[in-house]
Backbone as CSV, one residue per row, in Angstrom:
resi,resn,N_x,N_y,N_z,CA_x,CA_y,CA_z,C_x,C_y,C_z
1,UNK,-10.894,0.337,52.700,-11.086,1.275,51.605,-12.164,2.290,52.002
2,UNK,-11.837,3.556,51.818,-12.781,4.595,52.185,-13.878,4.718,51.134
3,UNK,-14.939,5.421,51.508,-16.073,5.544,50.596,-15.720,6.334,49.344
4,UNK,-14.918,7.407,49.506,-14.588,8.197,48.318,-13.691,7.412,47.369
5,UNK,-12.796,6.575,47.894,-11.976,5.741,47.012,-12.839,4.736,46.259
6,UNK,-13.828,4.178,46.940,-14.721,3.226,46.283,-15.530,3.935,45.184
7,UNK,-15.967,5.171,45.451,-16.711,5.914,44.434,-15.845,6.189,43.215
8,UNK,-14.582,6.561,43.448,-13.679,6.813,42.322,-13.487,5.540,41.512
9,UNK,-13.281,4.430,42.198,-13.073,3.169,41.486,-14.340,2.767,40.718
10,UNK,-15.505,2.956,41.306,-16.752,2.623,40.615,-16.972,3.521,39.405
11,UNK,-16.632,4.787,39.540,-16.782,5.686,38.396,-15.864,5.275,37.259
12,UNK,-14.634,4.893,37.585,-13.726,4.454,36.523,-14.240,3.194,35.845
13,UNK,-14.798,2.282,36.626,-15.348,1.061,36.027,-16.532,1.409,35.128
14,UNK,-17.377,2.318,35.587,-18.546,2.659,34.785,-18.164,3.398,33.512
15,UNK,-17.151,4.242,33.585,-16.777,5.017,32.405,-16.091,4.130,31.376
16,UNK,-15.152,3.295,31.809,-14.325,2.578,30.840,-14.811,1.172,30.527
17,UNK,-15.627,0.575,31.379,-15.972,-0.815,31.161,-17.402,-1.048,30.721
18,UNK,-18.151,0.015,30.446,-19.551,-0.144,30.081,-19.651,-0.437,28.593
19,UNK,-20.214,-1.587,28.241,-20.278,-2.004,26.843,-21.570,-1.616,26.153
20,UNK,-22.524,-1.078,26.874,-23.830,-0.840,26.276,-23.885,0.541,25.646
21,UNK,-24.462,0.588,24.446,-24.739,1.885,23.842,-25.899,2.524,24.611
22,UNK,-25.926,3.851,24.715,-27.064,4.479,25.390,-28.352,4.228,24.612
23,UNK,-29.346,3.716,25.298,-30.581,3.335,24.617,-31.539,4.511,24.587
24,UNK,-32.327,4.572,23.542,-33.355,5.585,23.440,-32.935,6.825,22.695
25,UNK,-31.646,7.041,22.507,-31.220,8.249,21.803,-31.276,8.079,20.294
26,UNK,-31.043,6.888,19.801,-30.951,6.680,18.361,-32.271,6.996,17.677
27,UNK,-33.378,6.602,18.270,-34.672,6.838,17.629,-34.983,8.328,17.590
28,UNK,-34.536,9.085,18.609,-34.737,10.530,18.585,-33.888,11.176,17.498
29,UNK,-32.671,10.663,17.296,-31.818,11.196,16.237,-32.450,10.925,14.878
30,UNK,-33.009,9.722,14.687,-33.634,9.387,13.404,-34.839,10.278,13.150
31,UNK,-35.701,10.449,14.146,-36.876,11.289,13.946,-36.484,12.749,13.744
32,UNK,-35.470,13.210,14.454,-34.993,14.573,14.238,-34.444,14.768,12.839
33,UNK,-33.733,13.761,12.336,-33.209,13.845,10.973,-34.344,13.856,9.959
34,UNK,-35.372,13.050,10.174,-36.508,13.031,9.246,-37.265,14.357,9.263
35,UNK,-37.475,14.919,10.449,-38.173,16.198,10.541,-37.338,17.297,9.887
36,UNK,-36.016,17.281,10.144,-35.143,18.268,9.511,-35.127,18.127,8.001
37,UNK,-35.110,16.893,7.503,-35.131,16.673,6.056,-36.440,17.166,5.464
38,UNK,-37.544,16.939,6.162,-38.833,17.417,5.661,-38.900,18.930,5.606
39,UNK,-38.384,19.605,6.641,-38.419,21.072,6.660,-37.537,21.648,5.560
40,UNK,-36.312,21.126,5.452,-35.387,21.637,4.437,-35.932,21.377,3.042
41,UNK,-36.481,20.186,2.804,-36.998,19.876,1.478,-38.232,20.716,1.165
42,UNK,-39.047,21.024,2.173,-40.217,21.867,1.927,-39.792,23.281,1.555
43,UNK,-38.794,23.816,2.274,-38.327,25.172,1.974,-37.717,25.227,0.577
44,UNK,-36.849,24.260,0.262,-36.240,24.269,-1.066,-37.260,23.963,-2.152
45,UNK,-38.256,23.139,-1.839,-39.302,22.857,-2.818,-40.134,24.083,-3.129
46,UNK,-40.403,24.918,-2.121,-41.169,26.131,-2.390,-40.325,27.166,-3.121
47,UNK,-39.014,27.155,-2.911,-38.161,28.109,-3.622,-38.028,27.716,-5.089
48,UNK,-37.750,26.438,-5.351,-37.442,26.011,-6.710,-38.644,25.449,-7.458
49,UNK,-39.785,25.363,-6.842,-40.968,24.831,-7.515,-41.465,23.586,-6.809
50,UNK,-42.774,23.462,-6.704,-43.363,22.408,-5.891,-43.414,21.077,-6.636
51,UNK,-43.198,21.071,-7.953,-43.401,19.838,-8.711,-42.396,18.755,-8.344
52,UNK,-41.214,19.117,-7.881,-40.243,18.081,-7.524,-39.968,18.070,-6.017
53,UNK,-41.027,18.288,-5.236,-40.856,18.286,-3.779,-40.502,16.900,-3.266
54,UNK,-41.077,15.868,-3.872,-40.762,14.510,-3.442,-39.319,14.149,-3.709
55,UNK,-38.781,14.676,-4.801,-37.387,14.399,-5.118,-36.459,15.086,-4.123
56,UNK,-36.820,16.292,-3.685,-36.024,16.957,-2.656,-36.077,16.188,-1.344
57,UNK,-37.258,15.668,-1.020,-37.374,14.887,0.214,-36.475,13.663,0.150
58,UNK,-36.504,12.952,-0.989,-35.667,11.762,-1.134,-34.187,12.115,-1.058
59,UNK,-33.803,13.189,-1.721,-32.399,13.590,-1.766,-31.873,13.946,-0.375
60,UNK,-32.579,14.796,0.335,-32.109,15.205,1.656,-32.297,14.101,2.688
61,UNK,-33.294,13.235,2.467,-33.437,12.071,3.335,-32.193,11.200,3.233
62,UNK,-31.719,10.959,2.013,-30.507,10.152,1.837,-29.303,10.809,2.497
63,UNK,-29.141,12.100,2.299,-27.966,12.789,2.841,-28.008,12.807,4.374
64,UNK,-29.158,13.100,4.946,-29.223,13.224,6.404,-29.151,11.858,7.069
65,UNK,-29.779,10.838,6.485,-29.653,9.500,7.056,-28.212,9.008,6.909
66,UNK,-27.531,9.385,5.812,-26.111,9.062,5.680,-25.282,9.714,6.770
67,UNK,-25.600,10.964,7.092,-24.903,11.637,8.192,-25.169,10.941,9.519
68,UNK,-26.401,10.478,9.704,-26.736,9.744,10.922,-25.912,8.468,11.041
69,UNK,-25.814,7.710,9.948,-25.021,6.485,9.977,-23.551,6.798,10.241
70,UNK,-23.026,7.867,9.616,-21.628,8.248,9.854,-21.410,8.611,11.318
71,UNK,-22.351,9.355,11.892,-22.216,9.742,13.294,-22.240,8.523,14.210
72,UNK,-23.212,7.636,13.986,-23.316,6.466,14.855,-22.102,5.556,14.707
73,UNK,-21.631,5.372,13.463,-20.476,4.506,13.242,-19.208,5.070,13.844
74,UNK,-18.981,6.372,13.645,-17.773,6.986,14.195,-17.831,7.016,15.715
75,UNK,-18.999,7.263,16.266,-19.150,7.285,17.720,-18.867,5.909,18.310
76,UNK,-19.377,4.874,17.668,-19.151,3.513,18.171,-17.682,3.129,18.027
77,UNK,-17.054,3.488,16.892,-15.664,3.094,16.661,-14.710,3.821,17.599
78,UNK,-15.008,5.076,17.918,-14.101,5.844,18.768,-14.330,5.519,20.240
79,UNK,-15.581,5.278,20.626,-15.884,5.060,22.039,-15.345,3.728,22.525
80,UNK,-15.518,2.680,21.728,-15.107,1.340,22.145,-13.968,0.897,21.243
81,UNK,-12.758,0.907,21.752,-11.589,0.650,20.910,-11.186,-0.810,20.934
82,UNK,-12.131,-1.676,20.710,-11.840,-3.097,20.557,-12.308,-3.530,19.180
83,UNK,-11.681,-4.549,18.594,-12.021,-4.901,17.200,-13.474,-5.295,17.004
84,UNK,-14.098,-5.932,18.004,-15.490,-6.318,17.802,-16.437,-5.124,17.868
85,UNK,-15.962,-3.957,18.280,-16.772,-2.742,18.262,-16.362,-1.799,17.137
86,UNK,-15.074,-1.792,16.788,-14.590,-0.845,15.788,-15.057,-1.244,14.392
87,UNK,-15.017,-2.538,14.080,-15.358,-2.974,12.721,-16.830,-2.688,12.393
88,UNK,-17.815,-3.003,13.258,-19.188,-2.587,12.923,-19.345,-1.073,12.841
89,UNK,-18.590,-0.335,13.655,-18.644,1.122,13.561,-18.137,1.621,12.226
90,UNK,-17.051,1.022,11.749,-16.531,1.425,10.440,-17.474,1.018,9.312
91,UNK,-18.152,-0.119,9.469,-19.130,-0.526,8.452,-20.293,0.471,8.414
92,UNK,-20.782,0.876,9.587,-21.843,1.888,9.627,-21.373,3.198,9.008
93,UNK,-20.124,3.579,9.304,-19.576,4.809,8.741,-19.510,4.718,7.217
94,UNK,-19.085,3.560,6.696,-19.009,3.375,5.246,-20.379,3.430,4.589
95,UNK,-21.389,2.820,5.224,-22.748,2.886,4.677,-23.229,4.336,4.637
96,UNK,-22.931,5.079,5.693,-23.318,6.488,5.716,-22.642,7.294,4.629
97,UNK,-21.357,7.038,4.395,-20.655,7.763,3.333,-21.231,7.425,1.961
98,UNK,-21.597,6.163,1.745,-22.195,5.774,0.465,-23.545,6.475,0.274
99,UNK,-24.358,6.538,1.335,-25.651,7.220,1.223,-25.477,8.707,0.937
100,UNK,-24.506,9.343,1.600,-24.245,10.762,1.337,-23.789,10.951,-0.105
101,UNK,-22.925,10.067,-0.586,-22.431,10.173,-1.957,-23.575,10.024,-2.961
102,UNK,-24.475,9.065,-2.717,-25.605,8.881,-3.633,-26.510,10.113,-3.620
103,UNK,-26.773,10.660,-2.430,-27.606,11.853,-2.342,-26.985,13.047,-3.042
104,UNK,-25.677,13.252,-2.856,-25.007,14.365,-3.535,-24.941,14.142,-5.039
105,UNK,-24.734,12.889,-5.449,-24.698,12.587,-6.882,-26.048,12.884,-7.522
106,UNK,-27.129,12.496,-6.847,-28.462,12.815,-7.354,-28.658,14.324,-7.419
107,UNK,-28.191,15.025,-6.397,-28.370,16.479,-6.356,-27.653,17.150,-7.522
108,UNK,-26.359,16.862,-7.690,-25.593,17.563,-8.717,-25.960,17.098,-10.116
109,UNK,-26.233,15.809,-10.288,-26.534,15.306,-11.620,-27.833,15.907,-12.142
110,UNK,-28.867,15.911,-11.321,-30.142,16.428,-11.794,-30.150,17.943,-11.847
111,UNK,-29.375,18.607,-10.998,-29.284,20.058,-11.107,-28.583,20.455,-12.402
112,UNK,-27.523,19.719,-12.773,-26.824,20.049,-14.013,-27.700,19.769,-15.226
113,UNK,-28.489,18.685,-15.167,-29.365,18.394,-16.301,-30.480,19.423,-16.413
114,UNK,-30.952,19.939,-15.301,-32.038,20.911,-15.371,-31.530,22.269,-15.853
115,UNK,-30.256,22.564,-15.613,-29.709,23.838,-16.085,-29.396,23.811,-17.575
116,UNK,-29.068,22.635,-18.109,-28.646,22.548,-19.512,-29.820,22.700,-20.465
């Protein structure tokens, strides 16, 4: 077997048979989501009034962390197409959708009450 054939075979094994999630990226995604939620909530808090800045932080924190869970779950379910990987990915995706729904429900419910 020539060296280039061995490299091709090793690359295929590494691409398709690697079971480990990439380490170290998840914590950066979480911190990026928290920083983004803080910036967005600060901007919206200064536009709409500073008294409910904490509520904006909570609302966007829920929505962005829900997006993070959806991303991680969908990435895990699509990347590894075996049942022991797909089911936890779908569970993470479902948790993310529930968090997004709660955040949007809080947003629309309290916005409608404040307008009335």
